[in-house]
C-alpha positions as CSV (number, residue, x, y, z in Angstrom):
1,X,0.4,56.7,23.1
2,X,3.2,57.1,25.4
3,X,0.9,57.7,28.2
4,X,-1.3,54.6,27.4
5,X,2.0,52.7,27.6
6,X,2.8,54.2,30.9
7,X,-0.6,53.5,32.3
8,X,-0.3,49.7,31.2
9,X,3.2,49.5,32.7
10,X,1.7,50.9,36.1
11,X,-1.1,48.6,36.0
12,X,1.2,45.5,35.4
13,X,3.3,46.7,38.4
14,X,0.4,47.2,40.8
15,X,-1.0,43.7,39.9
16,X,2.3,42.0,40.5
17,X,2.9,43.8,43.8
18,X,-0.8,43.0,45.1
19,X,-0.6,39.2,43.8
20,X,3.0,38.7,44.6
21,X,2.3,35.9,47.0
22,X,0.0,34.2,44.3
23,X,2.6,34.5,41.6
24,X,5.4,33.1,43.8
25,X,3.2,29.9,44.4
26,X,1.8,29.7,40.8
27,X,5.2,30.1,39.2
28,X,6.6,26.8,40.2
29,X,3.3,25.0,39.4
30,X,3.1,26.4,35.9
31,X,7.0,25.6,35.6
32,X,6.3,22.0,36.4
33,X,3.3,21.6,34.2
34,X,5.3,23.0,31.3
35,X,8.1,20.6,31.9
36,X,5.6,17.6,32.1
37,X,3.8,18.7,28.8
38,X,7.3,18.7,27.2
39,X,8.4,15.3,28.5
40,X,4.9,13.8,27.4
41,X,5.4,15.2,24.0
42,X,8.9,14.2,23.5
43,X,7.9,10.5,24.6
44,X,5.1,10.5,22.2
45,X,7.0,11.6,19.4
46,X,9.8,8.9,20.1
47,X,7.0,6.3,19.7
48,X,5.9,7.5,16.5
49,X,7.1,5.4,13.4
50,X,9.6,7.1,11.2
51,X,7.6,7.8,8.0
52,X,10.0,8.2,5.0
53,X,7.8,6.7,2.3
54,X,4.1,7.7,2.2
55,X,2.1,4.5,2.1
56,X,-0.2,3.6,-0.9
57,X,-4.0,3.8,-0.7
58,X,-5.3,0.6,-2.0
59,X,-8.3,2.6,-3.5
60,X,-6.0,4.7,-5.5
61,X,-4.8,1.8,-7.2
62,X,-8.2,0.1,-7.5
63,X,-10.6,3.3,-8.1
64,X,-14.4,2.7,-8.2
65,X,-14.2,3.2,-12.1
66,X,-11.7,0.6,-12.7
67,X,-13.9,-1.8,-10.4
68,X,-16.9,-0.7,-12.4
69,X,-15.4,-1.6,-15.7
70,X,-14.6,-5.3,-14.2
71,X,-17.7,-5.9,-12.3
72,X,-20.3,-3.8,-14.0
73,X,-22.4,-0.8,-13.1
74,X,-24.2,-2.4,-10.2
75,X,-21.6,-2.8,-7.4
76,X,-20.8,-2.1,-3.8
77,X,-17.4,-1.1,-2.3
78,X,-16.2,-2.7,0.9
79,X,-13.4,-2.3,3.3
80,X,-11.3,0.9,4.2
81,X,-8.8,2.7,2.2
82,X,-6.9,4.6,4.9
83,X,-3.6,2.8,5.7
84,X,-3.2,1.6,9.2
85,X,0.4,1.8,10.3
86,X,1.8,-1.2,12.3
87,X,5.5,-0.8,13.1
88,X,7.4,0.0,9.8
89,X,4.8,-0.9,7.3
90,X,1.0,0.4,6.7
91,X,-1.8,-1.7,5.3
92,X,-4.6,-0.7,3.1
93,X,-7.5,-2.5,1.6
94,X,-10.1,-1.9,-1.0
95,X,-12.7,-4.4,-2.1
96,X,-15.8,-4.3,-4.3
97,X,-18.4,-6.9,-5.1
98,X,-21.0,-7.2,-7.9
99,X,-24.2,-7.6,-5.8
100,X,-25.1,-10.8,-7.5
101,X,-27.8,-12.4,-5.1
102,X,-27.4,-15.9,-6.6
103,X,-25.7,-18.2,-4.2
104,X,-22.1,-18.8,-5.3
105,X,-22.2,-16.3,-8.1
106,X,-21.1,-13.0,-6.2
107,X,-17.9,-11.9,-7.8
108,X,-15.3,-10.1,-5.7
109,X,-12.5,-7.8,-6.6
110,X,-10.0,-6.9,-3.8
111,X,-6.7,-5.4,-3.4
112,X,-4.5,-5.2,-0.3
113,X,-1.3,-3.2,-0.1
114,X,1.4,-3.5,2.5
115,X,3.6,-0.5,2.0
116,X,7.1,-0.1,3.7
117,X,7.1,3.5,5.3
118,X,10.8,3.4,5.8
119,X,13.8,1.2,4.8
120,X,12.9,-1.3,7.7
121,X,9.5,-1.7,6.4
122,X,10.7,-2.3,2.8
123,X,13.2,-5.0,3.8
124,X,10.5,-6.5,6.1
125,X,8.1,-6.5,2.9
126,X,10.8,-8.3,0.8
127,X,11.5,-11.0,3.5
128,X,7.8,-11.5,4.2
129,X,7.2,-11.8,0.5
130,X,9.9,-14.6,0.3
131,X,8.6,-16.2,3.4
132,X,5.0,-16.4,2.0
133,X,6.0,-18.8,-0.8
134,X,7.6,-21.3,1.5
135,X,5.8,-24.5,1.6
136,X,3.2,-23.6,-1.1
137,X,2.6,-24.6,-4.7
138,X,2.8,-21.4,-6.4
139,X,2.8,-20.3,-10.0
140,X,5.5,-17.7,-10.8
141,X,4.3,-14.7,-12.7
142,X,7.0,-12.9,-14.9
143,X,7.1,-9.3,-15.9
144,X,5.0,-7.9,-12.9
145,X,6.7,-5.8,-10.5
146,X,10.0,-6.9,-8.9
147,X,8.6,-10.5,-8.4
148,X,5.2,-12.0,-8.5
149,X,3.4,-15.2,-7.9
150,X,-0.1,-16.8,-8.0
151,X,-1.5,-18.8,-5.2
152,X,-4.0,-21.2,-6.6
153,X,-5.4,-22.2,-3.3
154,X,-6.4,-18.7,-2.1
155,X,-6.8,-17.5,-5.8
156,X,-4.5,-14.5,-5.0
157,X,-1.8,-12.7,-7.0
158,X,1.1,-11.5,-4.9
159,X,3.3,-8.8,-6.3
160,X,6.3,-7.2,-4.9
161,X,6.5,-3.7,-6.4
162,X,9.0,-1.4,-5.1
163,X,8.3,-0.3,-1.6
164,X,5.0,-2.2,-1.4
165,X,3.6,-5.8,-1.4
166,X,0.3,-5.9,-3.2
167,X,-2.3,-8.7,-3.0
168,X,-5.0,-9.0,-5.7
169,X,-8.1,-11.3,-5.7
170,X,-10.6,-11.4,-8.4
171,X,-13.4,-14.1,-8.9
172,X,-16.3,-15.7,-7.3
173,X,-16.2,-15.2,-3.3
174,X,-17.1,-18.9,-2.6
175,X,-14.5,-20.5,-4.7
176,X,-11.4,-18.4,-4.9
177,X,-9.4,-21.6,-6.1
178,X,-11.1,-21.2,-9.4
179,X,-9.7,-17.7,-9.9
180,X,-7.9,-17.2,-13.2
181,X,-4.0,-16.0,-12.8
182,X,-4.3,-14.5,-16.5
183,X,-7.4,-12.3,-15.4
184,X,-5.8,-11.2,-12.1
185,X,-2.4,-10.5,-14.0
186,X,-4.3,-8.3,-16.5
187,X,-5.8,-6.4,-13.7
188,X,-2.8,-6.0,-11.8
189,X,-0.8,-4.6,-14.9
190,X,-3.7,-2.0,-15.1
191,X,-3.8,-0.8,-11.7
192,X,0.0,-0.7,-11.3
193,X,0.9,1.0,-14.3
194,X,2.5,4.4,-13.5
């Protein structure tokens, strides 16, 4: 084993001595390359948001099984579940419809979640939630999350629930103004229970 090590050492020394000029040229280039890769990595890391709280996936709240229990066996899922990070928040959407081919009779069940991924995002959700109520005729909903309201024009139930802002919509797709606050509140209580 000692002989093998000595042979290996001699081979390395021979290689270095015969390629000394190439190594002298390549070493600074490799060094510059390593520094550039390090700088690019650092700048990329600096631009990533600080994720302190994992964002909620909307379809984890509104599972296909829960949607089926509301819409019936024949239904189709729409939208994507994976949260998309924008600044200090992440948005996830999940929706289903009952495949009713009759015009105006297609029922839609959808939930959107904007999660605060850090304290700035949580503060942004709270401020945005308050701002979204201004200038609207809304119906306050008690006992749901920290704060909740129903918007009769869009037929949407808005819930401020911890680090997230949840928007639920259930009813006929062509006439959201006919959505029922009672139905949406019952669905919200079911999907938000811990």
